[in-house]
VOTIRO-710615 format. One record per residue (C-alpha): residue number from 1; y, z, x; residue in one letter. Coordinates in steps of 0.05 Angstrom, whole numbers, plus 5000, padded with zeros to 4 digits. Layout:
{nr->NUM; v->Y; w->Z; u->X; rest->A}
...
END
This chain:
{nr->1; v->5043; w->4629; u->5100; rest->M}
{nr->2; v->5061; w->4649; u->5028; rest->I}
{nr->3; v->5114; w->4606; u->4993; rest->E}
{nr->4; v->5133; w->4624; u->4921; rest->V}
{nr->5; v->5183; w->4582; u->4882; rest->K}
{nr->6; v->5208; w->4595; u->4812; rest->G}
{nr->7; v->5146; w->4634; u->4791; rest->L}
{nr->8; v->5147; w->4652; u->4717; rest->T}
{nr->9; v->5095; w->4684; u->4673; rest->R}
{nr->10; v->5097; w->4699; u->4599; rest->R}
{nr->11; v->5050; w->4741; u->4557; rest->Y}
{nr->12; v->5068; w->4714; u->4488; rest->G}
{nr->13; v->5141; w->4732; u->4478; rest->S}
{nr->14; v->5141; w->4780; u->4537; rest->T}
{nr->15; v->5170; w->4753; u->4602; rest->L}
{nr->16; v->5131; w->4787; u->4657; rest->A}
{nr->17; v->5158; w->4745; u->4715; rest->L}
{nr->18; v->5224; w->4709; u->4713; rest->D}
{nr->19; v->5238; w->4655; u->4764; rest->D}
{nr->20; v->5213; w->4693; u->4825; rest->V}
{nr->21; v->5219; w->4660; u->4894; rest->S}
{nr->22; v->5203; w->4688; u->4963; rest->F}
{nr->23; v->5169; w->4671; u->5029; rest->D}
{nr->24; v->5124; w->4712; u->5074; rest->V}
{nr->25; v->5116; w->4687; u->5145; rest->A}
{nr->26; v->5051; w->4683; u->5183; rest->A}
{nr->27; v->5031; w->4750; u->5213; rest->G}
{nr->28; v->5084; w->4788; u->5173; rest->E}
{nr->29; v->5069; w->4852; u->5134; rest->I}
{nr->30; v->5114; w->4855; u->5073; rest->V}
{nr->31; v->5119; w->4911; u->5022; rest->G}
{nr->32; v->5121; w->4895; u->4948; rest->F}
{nr->33; v->5157; w->4949; u->4909; rest->L}
{nr->34; v->5181; w->4964; u->4839; rest->G}
{nr->35; v->5169; w->5011; u->4780; rest->P}
{nr->36; v->5107; w->5005; u->4736; rest->N}
{nr->37; v->5111; w->4942; u->4695; rest->G}
{nr->38; v->5159; w->4907; u->4742; rest->A}
{nr->39; v->5112; w->4848; u->4754; rest->G}
{nr->40; v->5079; w->4866; u->4820; rest->K}
{nr->41; v->5007; w->4861; u->4796; rest->S}
{nr->42; v->5021; w->4798; u->4757; rest->T}
{nr->43; v->5049; w->4765; u->4820; rest->T}
{nr->44; v->4989; w->4787; u->4861; rest->M}
{nr->45; v->4940; w->4761; u->4810; rest->K}
{nr->46; v->4975; w->4694; u->4810; rest->I}
{nr->47; v->4975; w->4689; u->4886; rest->L}
{nr->48; v->4900; w->4704; u->4889; rest->T}
{nr->49; v->4882; w->4653; u->4835; rest->G}
{nr->50; v->4863; w->4706; u->4783; rest->S}
{nr->51; v->4919; w->4687; u->4736; rest->L}
{nr->52; v->4956; w->4622; u->4722; rest->A}
{nr->53; v->5033; w->4621; u->4721; rest->P}
{nr->54; v->5070; w->4595; u->4661; rest->T}
{nr->55; v->5115; w->4555; u->4708; rest->S}
{nr->56; v->5134; w->4552; u->4781; rest->G}
{nr->57; v->5092; w->4540; u->4843; rest->S}
{nr->58; v->5061; w->4576; u->4902; rest->A}
{nr->59; v->5030; w->4556; u->4967; rest->R}
{nr->60; v->4985; w->4602; u->5006; rest->V}
{nr->61; v->4960; w->4587; u->5077; rest->A}
{nr->62; v->4983; w->4515; u->5068; rest->G}
{nr->63; v->4947; w->4503; u->5002; rest->H}
{nr->64; v->4978; w->4493; u->4933; rest->D}
{nr->65; v->4952; w->4543; u->4882; rest->L}
{nr->66; v->4952; w->4494; u->4825; rest->A}
{nr->67; v->4917; w->4436; u->4858; rest->S}
{nr->68; v->4874; w->4473; u->4911; rest->E}
{nr->69; v->4855; w->4540; u->4880; rest->P}
{nr->70; v->4787; w->4544; u->4915; rest->L}
{nr->71; v->4819; w->4530; u->4983; rest->A}
{nr->72; v->4869; w->4586; u->4971; rest->V}
{nr->73; v->4815; w->4635; u->4952; rest->R}
{nr->74; v->4777; w->4620; u->5017; rest->R}
{nr->75; v->4839; w->4640; u->5056; rest->K}
{nr->76; v->4857; w->4704; u->5017; rest->V}
{nr->77; v->4827; w->4774; u->5016; rest->G}
{nr->78; v->4847; w->4811; u->4953; rest->F}
{nr->79; v->4843; w->4886; u->4940; rest->M}
{nr->80; v->4866; w->4901; u->4868; rest->P}
{nr->81; v->4888; w->4972; u->4851; rest->E}
{nr->82; v->4825; w->4983; u->4811; rest->H}
{nr->83; v->4770; w->4947; u->4850; rest->V}
{nr->84; v->4709; w->4926; u->4808; rest->A}
{nr->85; v->4648; w->4945; u->4849; rest->L}
{nr->86; v->4573; w->4944; u->4833; rest->Y}
{nr->87; v->4555; w->5018; u->4831; rest->G}
{nr->88; v->4480; w->5006; u->4837; rest->D}
{nr->89; v->4485; w->4970; u->4903; rest->M}
{nr->90; v->4487; w->5003; u->4972; rest->G}
{nr->91; v->4552; w->4997; u->5011; rest->V}
{nr->92; v->4524; w->4950; u->5065; rest->A}
{nr->93; v->4485; w->4912; u->5012; rest->E}
{nr->94; v->4548; w->4900; u->4971; rest->L}
{nr->95; v->4587; w->4875; u->5032; rest->L}
{nr->96; v->4531; w->4827; u->5050; rest->R}
{nr->97; v->4531; w->4802; u->4978; rest->F}
{nr->98; v->4607; w->4790; u->4982; rest->V}
{nr->99; v->4597; w->4754; u->5048; rest->A}
{nr->100; v->4548; w->4707; u->5015; rest->E}
{nr->101; v->4596; w->4695; u->4957; rest->L}
{nr->102; v->4651; w->4678; u->5006; rest->K}
{nr->103; v->4607; w->4630; u->5044; rest->G}
{nr->104; v->4602; w->4668; u->5109; rest->T}
{nr->105; v->4548; w->4635; u->5151; rest->P}
{nr->106; v->4483; w->4675; u->5148; rest->A}
{nr->107; v->4481; w->4683; u->5224; rest->A}
{nr->108; v->4549; w->4718; u->5223; rest->L}
{nr->109; v->4540; w->4763; u->5162; rest->Q}
{nr->110; v->4504; w->4822; u->5194; rest->A}
{nr->111; v->4554; w->4826; u->5252; rest->G}
{nr->112; v->4614; w->4820; u->5208; rest->Q}
{nr->113; v->4589; w->4872; u->5159; rest->V}
{nr->114; v->4573; w->4921; u->5215; rest->A}
{nr->115; v->4643; w->4912; u->5245; rest->Q}
{nr->116; v->4677; w->4924; u->5178; rest->L}
{nr->117; v->4635; w->4985; u->5164; rest->L}
{nr->118; v->4661; w->5014; u->5229; rest->D}
{nr->119; v->4734; w->4993; u->5220; rest->R}
{nr->120; v->4739; w->5021; u->5150; rest->T}
{nr->121; v->4701; w->5086; u->5165; rest->G}
{nr->122; v->4641; w->5069; u->5122; rest->L}
{nr->123; v->4585; w->5070; u->5175; rest->S}
{nr->124; v->4561; w->5139; u->5154; rest->D}
{nr->125; v->4553; w->5119; u->5081; rest->V}
{nr->126; v->4528; w->5048; u->5092; rest->R}
{nr->127; v->4462; w->5062; u->5055; rest->H}
{nr->128; v->4492; w->5103; u->4998; rest->R}
{nr->129; v->4499; w->5073; u->4929; rest->L}
{nr->130; v->4571; w->5054; u->4915; rest->V}
{nr->131; v->4568; w->5090; u->4848; rest->G}
{nr->132; v->4556; w->5157; u->4884; rest->T}
{nr->133; v->4616; w->5151; u->4930; rest->L}
{nr->134; v->4681; w->5190; u->4923; rest->S}
{nr->135; v->4744; w->5155; u->4901; rest->H}
{nr->136; v->4769; w->5152; u->4973; rest->G}
{nr->137; v->4705; w->5118; u->4998; rest->Y}
{nr->138; v->4705; w->5069; u->4941; rest->R}
{nr->139; v->4776; w->5050; u->4961; rest->K}
{nr->140; v->4750; w->5037; u->5031; rest->R}
{nr->141; v->4695; w->4993; u->5004; rest->V}
{nr->142; v->4748; w->4955; u->4965; rest->G}
{nr->143; v->4787; w->4943; u->5028; rest->L}
{nr->144; v->4725; w->4923; u->5067; rest->A}
{nr->145; v->4705; w->4871; u->5015; rest->Q}
{nr->146; v->4775; w->4842; u->5019; rest->A}
{nr->147; v->4767; w->4834; u->5095; rest->L}
{nr->148; v->4701; w->4797; u->5090; rest->I}
{nr->149; v->4707; w->4726; u->5116; rest->G}
{nr->150; v->4766; w->4741; u->5163; rest->E}
{nr->151; v->4819; w->4718; u->5112; rest->P}
{nr->152; v->4886; w->4695; u->5139; rest->E}
{nr->153; v->4923; w->4728; u->5081; rest->V}
{nr->154; v->4912; w->4797; u->5052; rest->L}
{nr->155; v->4939; w->4818; u->4984; rest->V}
{nr->156; v->4932; w->4893; u->4976; rest->L}
{nr->157; v->4952; w->4927; u->4910; rest->D}
{nr->158; v->4961; w->5003; u->4919; rest->E}
{nr->159; v->4908; w->5008; u->4975; rest->P}
{nr->160; v->4924; w->5082; u->4989; rest->T}
{nr->161; v->4932; w->5109; u->4919; rest->S}
{nr->162; v->4889; w->5170; u->4906; rest->G}
{nr->163; v->4871; w->5181; u->4979; rest->L}
{nr->164; v->4879; w->5246; u->5017; rest->D}
{nr->165; v->4929; w->5251; u->5075; rest->P}
{nr->166; v->4876; w->5237; u->5129; rest->H}
{nr->167; v->4850; w->5176; u->5092; rest->Q}
{nr->168; v->4921; w->5150; u->5081; rest->I}
{nr->169; v->4935; w->5154; u->5156; rest->V}
{nr->170; v->4870; w->5117; u->5173; rest->E}
{nr->171; v->4882; w->5061; u->5123; rest->I}
{nr->172; v->4955; w->5056; u->5143; rest->R}
{nr->173; v->4937; w->5047; u->5216; rest->E}
{nr->174; v->4885; w->4994; u->5198; rest->L}
{nr->175; v->4935; w->4954; u->5157; rest->I}
{nr->176; v->4988; w->4961; u->5211; rest->R}
{nr->177; v->4938; w->4933; u->5262; rest->S}
{nr->178; v->4940; w->4866; u->5225; rest->F}
{nr->179; v->5012; w->4854; u->5245; rest->R}
{nr->180; v->5018; w->4787; u->5280; rest->G}
{nr->181; v->4947; w->4766; u->5264; rest->T}
{nr->182; v->4944; w->4766; u->5188; rest->R}
{nr->183; v->4995; w->4758; u->5133; rest->T}
{nr->184; v->4997; w->4820; u->5088; rest->V}
{nr->185; v->5030; w->4830; u->5020; rest->L}
{nr->186; v->5025; w->4905; u->5007; rest->F}
{nr->187; v->5042; w->4939; u->4942; rest->S}
{nr->188; v->5056; w->5014; u->4938; rest->S}
{nr->189; v->5098; w->5065; u->4901; rest->H}
{nr->190; v->5106; w->5108; u->4964; rest->I}
{nr->191; v->5169; w->5086; u->4999; rest->L}
{nr->192; v->5156; w->5125; u->5064; rest->S}
{nr->193; v->5086; w->5094; u->5068; rest->E}
{nr->194; v->5115; w->5024; u->5061; rest->V}
{nr->195; v->5169; w->5039; u->5112; rest->A}
{nr->196; v->5116; w->5061; u->5162; rest->A}
{nr->197; v->5076; w->4997; u->5154; rest->I}
{nr->198; v->5121; w->4940; u->5133; rest->C}
{nr->199; v->5174; w->4899; u->5168; rest->E}
{nr->200; v->5207; w->4878; u->5103; rest->R}
{nr->201; v->5204; w->4894; u->5029; rest->V}
{nr->202; v->5211; w->4855; u->4965; rest->L}
{nr->203; v->5233; w->4893; u->4903; rest->I}
{nr->204; v->5219; w->4871; u->4831; rest->L}
{nr->205; v->5254; w->4897; u->4769; rest->D}
{nr->206; v->5235; w->4873; u->4699; rest->K}
{nr->207; v->5202; w->4811; u->4728; rest->G}
{nr->208; v->5260; w->4791; u->4773; rest->R}
{nr->209; v->5266; w->4796; u->4848; rest->L}
{nr->210; v->5322; w->4845; u->4862; rest->V}
{nr->211; v->5326; w->4845; u->4938; rest->T}
{nr->212; v->5289; w->4834; u->5002; rest->G}
{nr->213; v->5309; w->4883; u->5058; rest->E}
{nr->214; v->5282; w->4910; u->5123; rest->V}
{nr->215; v->5240; w->4970; u->5105; rest->A}
{nr->216; v->5275; w->5016; u->5156; rest->A}
{nr->217; v->5342; w->4995; u->5127; rest->G}
{nr->218; v->5322; w->5018; u->5058; rest->L}
{nr->219; v->5302; w->5086; u->5085; rest->A}
{nr->220; v->5369; w->5093; u->5120; rest->Q}
{nr->221; v->5405; w->5074; u->5056; rest->D}
{nr->222; v->5383; w->5140; u->5025; rest->A}
{nr->223; v->5429; w->5202; u->5029; rest->P}
{nr->224; v->5427; w->5229; u->5100; rest->A}
{nr->225; v->5420; w->5302; u->5079; rest->A}
{nr->226; v->5355; w->5291; u->5041; rest->S}
{nr->227; v->5325; w->5228; u->5072; rest->R}
{nr->228; v->5289; w->5262; u->5130; rest->N}
{nr->229; v->5274; w->5331; u->5103; rest->T}
{nr->230; v->5203; w->5360; u->5095; rest->V}
{nr->231; v->5194; w->5424; u->5055; rest->V}
{nr->232; v->5138; w->5471; u->5076; rest->L}
{nr->233; v->5111; w->5537; u->5049; rest->S}
{nr->234; v->5058; w->5580; u->5082; rest->W}
{nr->235; v->5026; w->5649; u->5085; rest->D}
{nr->236; v->5032; w->5685; u->5152; rest->G}
{nr->237; v->5081; w->5704; u->5205; rest->D}
{nr->238; v->5147; w->5672; u->5183; rest->R}
{nr->239; v->5181; w->5678; u->5251; rest->E}
{nr->240; v->5123; w->5651; u->5292; rest->A}
{nr->241; v->5113; w->5590; u->5247; rest->V}
{nr->242; v->5188; w->5576; u->5246; rest->T}
{nr->243; v->5190; w->5576; u->5322; rest->R}
{nr->244; v->5130; w->5530; u->5325; rest->A}
{nr->245; v->5161; w->5481; u->5276; rest->L}
{nr->246; v->5225; w->5478; u->5317; rest->A}
{nr->247; v->5185; w->5455; u->5378; rest->L}
{nr->248; v->5153; w->5395; u->5343; rest->V}
{nr->249; v->5176; w->5329; u->5372; rest->T}
{nr->250; v->5223; w->5295; u->5323; rest->G}
{nr->251; v->5248; w->5360; u->5290; rest->V}
{nr->252; v->5324; w->5367; u->5289; rest->D}
{nr->253; v->5330; w->5434; u->5254; rest->N}
{nr->254; v->5289; w->5485; u->5215; rest->V}
{nr->255; v->5323; w->5519; u->5156; rest->I}
{nr->256; v->5287; w->5582; u->5132; rest->V}
{nr->257; v->5281; w->5589; u->5056; rest->T}
{nr->258; v->5252; w->5641; u->5010; rest->D}
{nr->259; v->5188; w->5600; u->5003; rest->Q}
{nr->260; v->5182; w->5575; u->5075; rest->G}
{nr->261; v->5227; w->5525; u->5110; rest->A}
{nr->262; v->5262; w->5459; u->5103; rest->E}
{nr->263; v->5250; w->5418; u->5166; rest->V}
{nr->264; v->5303; w->5365; u->5183; rest->L}
{nr->265; v->5271; w->5309; u->5223; rest->I}
{nr->266; v->5296; w->5248; u->5260; rest->A}
{nr->267; v->5241; w->5198; u->5245; rest->G}
{nr->268; v->5190; w->5176; u->5194; rest->N}
{nr->269; v->5161; w->5234; u->5152; rest->P}
{nr->270; v->5095; w->5197; u->5147; rest->V}
{nr->271; v->5086; w->5202; u->5223; rest->E}
{nr->272; v->5115; w->5272; u->5233; rest->I}
{nr->273; v->5082; w->5309; u->5175; rest->R}
{nr->274; v->5015; w->5316; u->5211; rest->P}
{nr->275; v->5049; w->5347; u->5271; rest->R}
{nr->276; v->5083; w->5398; u->5225; rest->L}
{nr->277; v->5016; w->5417; u->5194; rest->V}
{nr->278; v->4985; w->5426; u->5262; rest->E}
{nr->279; v->5042; w->5470; u->5285; rest->S}
{nr->280; v->5036; w->5516; u->5223; rest->V}
{nr->281; v->4961; w->5525; u->5235; rest->L}
{nr->282; v->4969; w->5535; u->5310; rest->A}
{nr->283; v->5019; w->5591; u->5297; rest->A}
{nr->284; v->4969; w->5626; u->5252; rest->G}
{nr->285; v->4999; w->5605; u->5185; rest->G}
{nr->286; v->4961; w->5584; u->5123; rest->R}
{nr->287; v->4995; w->5522; u->5095; rest->L}
{nr->288; v->5009; w->5527; u->5020; rest->Q}
{nr->289; v->5052; w->5466; u->5007; rest->G}
{nr->290; v->5084; w->5406; u->5041; rest->L}
{nr->291; v->5127; w->5352; u->5010; rest->Q}
{nr->292; v->5184; w->5305; u->5027; rest->D}
{nr->293; v->5252; w->5323; u->4999; rest->K}
{nr->294; v->5288; w->5260; u->4981; rest->G}
{nr->295; v->5296; w->5205; u->4930; rest->P}
{nr->296; v->5233; w->5176; u->4899; rest->S}
{nr->297; v->5221; w->5101; u->4898; rest->L}
{nr->298; v->5246; w->5100; u->4826; rest->E}
{nr->299; v->5310; w->5137; u->4845; rest->D}
{nr->300; v->5323; w->5089; u->4902; rest->L}
{nr->301; v->5306; w->5030; u->4858; rest->F}
{nr->302; v->5354; w->5052; u->4803; rest->L}
{nr->303; v->5409; w->5061; u->4854; rest->R}
{nr->304; v->5398; w->4991; u->4882; rest->L}
{nr->305; v->5396; w->4957; u->4814; rest->T}
{nr->306; v->5447; w->5002; u->4779; rest->G}
{nr->307; v->5406; w->5001; u->4715; rest->A}
{nr->308; v->5353; w->5044; u->4682; rest->G}
{nr->309; v->5285; w->5024; u->4656; rest->R}
{nr->310; v->5275; w->5009; u->4582; rest->D}
{nr->311; v->5228; w->5058; u->4548; rest->A}
{nr->312; v->5177; w->5004; u->4537; rest->D}
{nr->313; v->5187; w->4964; u->4603; rest->G}
{nr->314; v->5198; w->4889; u->4604; rest->A}
{nr->315; v->5130; w->4873; u->4629; rest->D}
{nr->316; v->5088; w->4930; u->4602; rest->G}
{nr->317; v->5038; w->4877; u->4579; rest->A}
{nr->318; v->5018; w->4869; u->4652; rest->E}
{nr->319; v->4988; w->4939; u->4656; rest->E}
{nr->320; v->4947; w->4929; u->4593; rest->A}
{nr->321; v->4918; w->4863; u->4614; rest->R}
{nr->322; v->4851; w->4860; u->4651; rest->P}
END
């Protein structure tokens, strides 16, 4: 569904992408990882027809980007990290406008917009001006506009950045529901989030593709002692909360600390964290903090590549470009 061969992009003397090649199969959800400036956004802009490559080729949904750019755009829904939205338009009004731009038949526009408002949790704010929405709701509008027209391919650049935990779970489940029906290229800095959604990941470093692995395999590649540990702190009965945490499905052990507890889990932290929060509250505790204890994406990336980042990153020009 996505075929990339020898993709290269230069910004003057800066090499942002260096001979990148990969494939994404129909119905597959693939994570796109790498430090800031690695070339992820540049690749996504090229695949959505927003930026021309210096050399190389790409085919999306059976169409060549160079010779059939409009055909590609009709097949792709794109959500950039910073979505440009008209703040003086209502949410439903904006989505209808996007539907018109994408050529959705007039008879289908109202039904499609109503469905997307429901699926992305925007029904309650459908008449509000986009400019008055919170960051989380604007991100939802950005995702909804990408879904207009029932695109076969979705390219999502940091779709959960800046969202609260409840919003992250909702968007994650929506994206995961596309498996087998739409092809998704999904960029994120949150490794556990990618592992919960994606079947495979692609990792870029300094414009080059480093590796493509099964997402679960990457998580297992991390040190066992820290990979599946969640650190909690709370106010309230220490003993009661500790007992409640130990009873949560997926918890292997609870280690009491001065601040709270370290919970060792057998599973994905993204899925088990909500259960831990519920158990703290049910036991009468007031949650003060919760975080994963383990390597960050950057730590894992450095270990895989065996090299550090330059102070001024190889493709820093990418972040400064519109």
